[in-house]
DSSP file (Angstrom, degrees, kcal/mol; ACC not computed):
  #  RESIDUE AA STRUCTURE BP1 BP2  ACC     N-H-->O    O-->H-N    N-H-->O    O-->H-N    TCO  KAPPA ALPHA  PHI   PSI    X-CA   Y-CA   Z-CA
    1    1 A M     >        0   0    0      0, 0.0     4,-1.7     0, 0.0     3,-0.3   0.000 360.0 360.0 360.0 -37.3  -24.6  -24.9   21.5
    2    2 A T  H  >  +     0   0    0      1,-0.2     4,-2.6     2,-0.2     5,-0.2   0.782 360.0  62.9 -67.4 -28.1  -21.3  -24.4   23.2
    3    3 A D  H  > S+     0   0    0      2,-0.2     4,-2.1     1,-0.2    -1,-0.2   0.895 103.7  48.1 -61.3 -39.6  -19.6  -25.8   20.1
    4    4 A R  H  > S+     0   0    0     -3,-0.3     4,-2.1     2,-0.2    -2,-0.2   0.931 112.0  50.1 -61.1 -49.4  -21.0  -23.0   18.1
    5    5 A L  H  X S+     0   0    0     -4,-1.7     4,-2.4     1,-0.2    -2,-0.2   0.874 110.5  47.9 -59.1 -44.0  -19.9  -20.5   20.6
    6    6 A E  H  X S+     0   0    0     -4,-2.6     4,-2.7     2,-0.2    -1,-0.2   0.873 111.4  51.1 -64.6 -39.3  -16.4  -21.9   20.8
    7    7 A A  H  X S+     0   0    0     -4,-2.1     4,-2.3     2,-0.2    -2,-0.2   0.877 111.9  47.1 -64.0 -39.8  -16.1  -21.9   17.0
    8    8 A A  H  X S+     0   0    0     -4,-2.1     4,-2.3     2,-0.2    -2,-0.2   0.917 113.1  48.1 -69.2 -43.9  -17.2  -18.3   16.8
    9    9 A A  H  X S+     0   0    0     -4,-2.4     4,-2.7     1,-0.2    -2,-0.2   0.894 112.4  50.8 -62.5 -42.3  -14.8  -17.2   19.6
   10   10 A K  H  X S+     0   0    0     -4,-2.7     4,-2.2     1,-0.2    -1,-0.2   0.923 110.6  47.3 -61.3 -42.8  -12.0  -19.1   17.9
   11   11 A A  H  X S+     0   0    0     -4,-2.3     4,-2.7     2,-0.2    -2,-0.2   0.917 112.0  50.7 -63.1 -42.6  -12.8  -17.4   14.5
   12   12 A H  H  X S+     0   0    0     -4,-2.3     4,-3.1     2,-0.2     5,-0.2   0.973 110.4  49.2 -59.0 -55.7  -12.9  -14.0   16.3
   13   13 A R  H  X S+     0   0    0     -4,-2.7     4,-2.1     1,-0.2    -2,-0.2   0.891 111.4  50.7 -50.3 -46.3   -9.5  -14.6   18.0
   14   14 A E  H  X S+     0   0    0     -4,-2.2     4,-3.1     2,-0.2    -1,-0.2   0.933 110.1  47.9 -58.5 -51.6   -8.0  -15.6   14.7
   15   15 A A  H  X S+     0   0    0     -4,-2.7     4,-2.5     1,-0.2    -2,-0.2   0.918 111.2  51.1 -63.3 -41.9   -9.3  -12.5   13.0
   16   16 A L  H  X S+     0   0    0     -4,-3.1     4,-2.6     2,-0.2    -1,-0.2   0.909 109.8  51.7 -59.1 -41.9   -7.9  -10.3   15.8
   17   17 A D  H  X S+     0   0    0     -4,-2.1     4,-2.4    -5,-0.2    -2,-0.2   0.935 110.7  46.8 -61.4 -49.9   -4.6  -12.1   15.3
   18   18 A Q  H  X S+     0   0    0     -4,-3.1     4,-2.6     1,-0.2    -1,-0.2   0.896 110.4  53.6 -60.1 -39.2   -4.6  -11.4   11.6
   19   19 A E  H  X S+     0   0    0     -4,-2.5     4,-2.8     1,-0.2     5,-0.2   0.956 108.5  49.3 -54.8 -53.2   -5.5   -7.8   12.3
   20   20 A A  H  X S+     0   0    0     -4,-2.6     4,-2.2     1,-0.3    -1,-0.2   0.859 111.4  47.6 -56.3 -44.5   -2.6   -7.4   14.5
   21   21 A A  H  X S+     0   0    0     -4,-2.4     4,-2.3     2,-0.2    -1,-0.3   0.889 110.8  52.4 -70.0 -37.8   -0.2   -9.0   12.0
   22   22 A A  H  X S+     0   0    0     -4,-2.6     4,-2.6     2,-0.2    -2,-0.2   0.927 109.6  50.2 -61.7 -44.7   -1.6   -6.7    9.2
   23   23 A K  H  X S+     0   0    0     -4,-2.8     4,-1.8     2,-0.2     5,-0.2   0.908 111.0  48.4 -64.4 -40.1   -1.0   -3.6   11.5
   24   24 A A  H  X S+     0   0    0     -4,-2.2     4,-2.7    -5,-0.2    -1,-0.2   0.940 111.4  48.7 -69.0 -41.8    2.5   -4.7   12.2
   25   25 A A  H  X S+     0   0    0     -4,-2.3     4,-2.8     1,-0.2    -2,-0.2   0.930 111.4  50.5 -65.8 -40.4    3.3   -5.2    8.6
   26   26 A L  H  X S+     0   0    0     -4,-2.6     4,-2.0     2,-0.2    -1,-0.2   0.842 108.6  51.8 -59.0 -35.3    1.8   -1.8    7.7
   27   27 A D  H  X S+     0   0    0     -4,-1.8     4,-2.2     2,-0.2     5,-0.2   0.904 112.8  46.5 -73.5 -42.0    4.0   -0.1   10.5
   28   28 A Q  H  X S+     0   0    0     -4,-2.7     4,-2.6    -5,-0.2     5,-0.2   0.951 111.3  51.1 -67.3 -39.8    7.1   -1.8    8.9
   29   29 A A  H  X S+     0   0    0     -4,-2.8     4,-2.6     1,-0.2    -2,-0.2   0.892 109.8  49.7 -56.3 -41.3    5.9   -0.7    5.5
   30   30 A R  H  X S+     0   0    0     -4,-2.0     4,-2.4     2,-0.2    -1,-0.2   0.899 112.9  47.4 -66.1 -41.5    5.6    2.9    6.7
   31   31 A Q  H  X S+     0   0    0     -4,-2.2     4,-2.5     1,-0.2    -2,-0.2   0.908 112.6  48.6 -66.7 -38.0    9.1    2.8    8.3
   32   32 A A  H  X S+     0   0    0     -4,-2.6     4,-2.7    -5,-0.2    -2,-0.2   0.911 112.1  49.1 -68.4 -40.1   10.6    1.3    5.2
   33   33 A R  H  X S+     0   0    0     -4,-2.6     4,-3.2    -5,-0.2     5,-0.2   0.940 112.0  48.5 -60.9 -44.1    8.9    4.0    3.0
   34   34 A A  H  X S+     0   0    0     -4,-2.4     4,-2.0     1,-0.2    -2,-0.2   0.934 112.6  47.7 -68.1 -44.0   10.1    6.7    5.3
   35   35 A A  H  X S+     0   0    0     -4,-2.5     4,-1.9     2,-0.2    -1,-0.2   0.915 112.0  50.5 -58.9 -45.5   13.7    5.4    5.2
   36   36 A A  H  X S+     0   0    0     -4,-2.7     4,-2.6     1,-0.2     3,-0.3   0.960 110.6  49.1 -57.7 -52.5   13.5    5.0    1.4
   37   37 A G  H  X S+     0   0    0     -4,-3.2     4,-2.1     1,-0.3    -1,-0.2   0.849 108.9  53.1 -65.6 -30.4   12.3    8.6    1.1
   38   38 A D  H  X S+     0   0    0     -4,-2.0     4,-1.4    -5,-0.2    -1,-0.3   0.872 109.5  48.7 -66.2 -36.0   15.1    9.8    3.3
   39   39 A R  H  X S+     0   0    0     -4,-1.9     4,-1.6    -3,-0.3    -2,-0.2   0.871 110.5  50.6 -69.4 -37.0   17.6    8.0    1.1
   40   40 A V  H  X S+     0   0    0     -4,-2.6     4,-1.0     1,-0.2    -2,-0.2   0.925 110.8  49.3 -66.7 -40.0   16.1    9.6   -2.1
   41   41 A A  H  X S+     0   0    0     -4,-2.1     4,-0.7     1,-0.2    -1,-0.2   0.794 109.9  51.4 -63.4 -29.7   16.3   13.0   -0.5
   42   42 A A  H  < S+     0   0    0     -4,-1.4    -1,-0.2     1,-0.2    -2,-0.2   0.806 110.8  47.9 -73.6 -33.2   19.9   12.4    0.5
   43   43 A A  H  X S+     0   0    0     -4,-1.6     4,-1.8     1,-0.2    -2,-0.2   0.690  94.6  76.8 -87.1 -10.6   20.9   11.4   -3.0
   44   44 A R  H  X S+     0   0    0     -4,-1.0     4,-3.0     2,-0.2     5,-0.2   0.947  92.8  50.4 -57.9 -55.9   19.1   14.3   -4.7
   45   45 A G  H  X S+     0   0    0     -4,-0.7     4,-2.8     1,-0.2     5,-0.2   0.945 111.9  44.3 -58.7 -52.6   21.9   16.8   -3.8
   46   46 A P  H  > S+     0   0    0      0, 0.0     4,-2.1     0, 0.0    -1,-0.2   0.866 113.2  53.8 -63.3 -30.8   24.9   14.8   -5.1
   47   47 A L  H  X S+     0   0    0     -4,-1.8     4,-2.1     2,-0.2     3,-0.2   0.982 109.6  47.5 -66.6 -51.7   22.9   13.9   -8.3
   48   48 A A  H  X S+     0   0    0     -4,-3.0     4,-2.8     1,-0.3     5,-0.2   0.897 111.5  50.2 -54.6 -44.5   22.3   17.6   -8.9
   49   49 A E  H  X S+     0   0    0     -4,-2.8     4,-2.6    -5,-0.2    -1,-0.3   0.908 111.8  47.7 -65.5 -37.2   25.9   18.4   -8.3
   50   50 A A  H  X S+     0   0    0     -4,-2.1     4,-1.7    -5,-0.2    -2,-0.2   0.798 111.1  52.5 -71.6 -25.3   27.0   15.7  -10.7
   51   51 A I  H  X S+     0   0    0     -4,-2.1     4,-2.9     2,-0.2     5,-0.3   0.967 111.9  43.8 -70.7 -51.5   24.6   17.0  -13.3
   52   52 A V  H  X S+     0   0    0     -4,-2.8     4,-2.7     1,-0.3     5,-0.2   0.923 114.8  50.2 -61.4 -38.7   25.9   20.4  -13.0
   53   53 A E  H  X S+     0   0    0     -4,-2.6     4,-1.2    -5,-0.2    -1,-0.3   0.881 111.8  48.3 -60.6 -38.9   29.5   19.1  -13.1
   54   54 A A  H  <>S+     0   0    0     -4,-1.7     5,-2.9     1,-0.2     4,-0.4   0.890 111.5  48.6 -74.8 -36.5   28.7   17.1  -16.2
   55   55 A A  H ><5S+     0   0    0     -4,-2.9     3,-0.8     1,-0.2    -2,-0.2   0.867 111.1  50.8 -75.1 -33.1   27.0   20.0  -18.0
   56   56 A R  H 3<5S+     0   0    0     -4,-2.7    -1,-0.2    -5,-0.3    -2,-0.2   0.776 105.8  56.9 -69.1 -25.7   30.1   22.3  -17.1
   57   57 A A  T 3<5S-     0   0    0     -4,-1.2    -1,-0.2    -5,-0.2    -2,-0.2   0.570 126.2-105.2 -78.1 -12.1   32.4   19.6  -18.6
   58   58 A G  T < 5 +     0   0    0     -3,-0.8     2,-0.3    -4,-0.4    -3,-0.2   0.648  63.2 159.9  94.7  17.0   30.4   19.9  -21.9
   59   59 A V      < -     0   0    0     -5,-2.9    -1,-0.3    -6,-0.1     5,-0.1  -0.616  48.4-106.7 -69.5 128.0   28.3   16.6  -21.5
   60   60 A R     >  -     0   0    0     -2,-0.3     4,-2.0     1,-0.1     3,-0.3  -0.153  16.6-125.9 -60.4 150.7   25.4   16.9  -23.8
   61   61 A Q  H  > S+     0   0    0      1,-0.2     4,-3.2     2,-0.2     5,-0.2   0.886 110.9  56.7 -64.8 -38.5   22.0   17.5  -22.1
   62   62 A A  H  > S+     0   0    0      1,-0.2     4,-2.0     2,-0.2    -1,-0.2   0.856 107.0  49.7 -60.7 -33.9   20.6   14.4  -23.9
   63   63 A E  H  > S+     0   0    0     -3,-0.3     4,-2.0     2,-0.2    -1,-0.2   0.926 110.3  49.7 -67.7 -43.5   23.3   12.3  -22.4
   64   64 A I  H  X S+     0   0    0     -4,-2.0     4,-3.0     1,-0.2     5,-0.3   0.933 111.2  49.0 -61.0 -44.7   22.6   13.6  -19.0
   65   65 A V  H  X S+     0   0    0     -4,-3.2     4,-2.3     1,-0.2    -1,-0.2   0.916 110.8  50.0 -64.2 -39.1   18.9   12.9  -19.4
   66   66 A R  H  < S+     0   0    0     -4,-2.0    -1,-0.2    -5,-0.2    -2,-0.2   0.855 116.4  41.5 -62.3 -34.6   19.6    9.3  -20.6
   67   67 A I  H  < S+     0   0    0     -4,-2.0    -2,-0.2     1,-0.1    -1,-0.2   0.927 122.1  39.3 -81.3 -43.1   22.0    8.6  -17.5
   68   68 A T  H  < S-     0   0    0     -4,-3.0    -2,-0.2    -5,-0.2    -3,-0.2   0.788  93.2-133.8 -82.8 -26.0   19.9   10.3  -14.9
   69   69 A G     <  +     0   0    0     -4,-2.3    -4,-0.1     1,-0.4    -3,-0.1   0.397  65.9 127.1  87.2  -5.6   16.3    9.3  -15.9
   70   70 A Y        -     0   0    0     -6,-0.3    -1,-0.4    -5,-0.1     2,-0.1  -0.402  63.1-113.4 -75.3 163.3   15.3   13.0  -15.4
   71   71 A N     >  -     0   0    0     -3,-0.1     4,-2.0    -2,-0.1     5,-0.2  -0.436  30.7-100.5 -88.1 176.2   13.6   14.8  -18.3
   72   72 A R  H  > S+     0   0    0      1,-0.2     4,-2.7     2,-0.2     5,-0.2   0.909 121.4  53.8 -59.1 -44.5   15.1   17.7  -20.2
   73   73 A E  H  > S+     0   0    0      1,-0.2     4,-2.9     2,-0.2    -1,-0.2   0.920 108.0  49.7 -54.9 -50.1   13.2   20.3  -18.3
   74   74 A R  H  > S+     0   0    0      2,-0.2     4,-2.2     1,-0.2    -1,-0.2   0.911 111.2  49.1 -57.3 -45.9   14.4   18.9  -14.9
   75   75 A V  H  X S+     0   0    0     -4,-2.0     4,-2.8     1,-0.2     5,-0.2   0.913 112.5  48.2 -66.3 -41.0   18.0   18.9  -16.0
   76   76 A R  H  X S+     0   0    0     -4,-2.7     4,-3.4    -5,-0.2     5,-0.3   0.952 109.4  54.1 -62.2 -45.1   17.7   22.6  -17.3
   77   77 A Q  H  X S+     0   0    0     -4,-2.9     4,-2.4     1,-0.2    -1,-0.2   0.918 111.8  43.9 -54.7 -48.7   16.1   23.5  -14.0
   78   78 A I  H  X S+     0   0    0     -4,-2.2     4,-1.4     2,-0.2    -1,-0.2   0.949 116.4  45.9 -61.7 -51.2   19.1   22.1  -12.1
   79   79 A C  H  <>S+     0   0    0     -4,-2.8     5,-2.8     1,-0.2     3,-0.5   0.944 112.0  51.1 -61.0 -49.7   21.6   23.6  -14.4
   80   80 A R  H ><5S+     0   0    0     -4,-3.4     3,-2.2     1,-0.2    -1,-0.2   0.912 105.8  55.8 -53.9 -45.5   19.9   27.0  -14.4
   81   81 A A  H 3<5S+     0   0    0     -4,-2.4    -1,-0.2     1,-0.3    -2,-0.2   0.879 110.1  47.8 -58.4 -34.7   19.8   27.0  -10.5
   82   82 A A  T 3<5S-     0   0    0     -4,-1.4    -1,-0.3    -3,-0.5    -2,-0.2   0.233 124.4-102.4 -93.8  14.3   23.6   26.6  -10.5
   83   83 A G  T < 5S+     0   0    0     -3,-2.2     2,-0.6     1,-0.2    -3,-0.2   0.685  79.9 129.4  80.7  14.8   24.2   29.3  -13.0
   84   84 A V      <       0   0    0     -5,-2.8    -1,-0.2    -6,-0.2    -2,-0.2  -0.914 360.0 360.0-109.3 127.1   24.7   27.0  -16.1
   85   85 A E              0   0    0     -2,-0.6    -1,-0.1    -3,-0.1    -5,-0.1   0.455 360.0 360.0-107.4 360.0   22.9   27.7  -19.2
């Protein structure tokens, strides 16, 4: 009877360890996601400035779209916000 109890207790301890490891991995993933989001936010401003600069220099909108991966409407929005039509 104690063999069954020991096996069940061992299985429970292992499950607790796995849960703790999963929680730690989740916390790390949350931190990595937050850091990546911060990097994206920091890169948006310089990208918008470069888009406006390119538009003012006469680069075609289709080329800006191709390079940035933004759609035409987003490029237009950025340019309009900077006073470039």
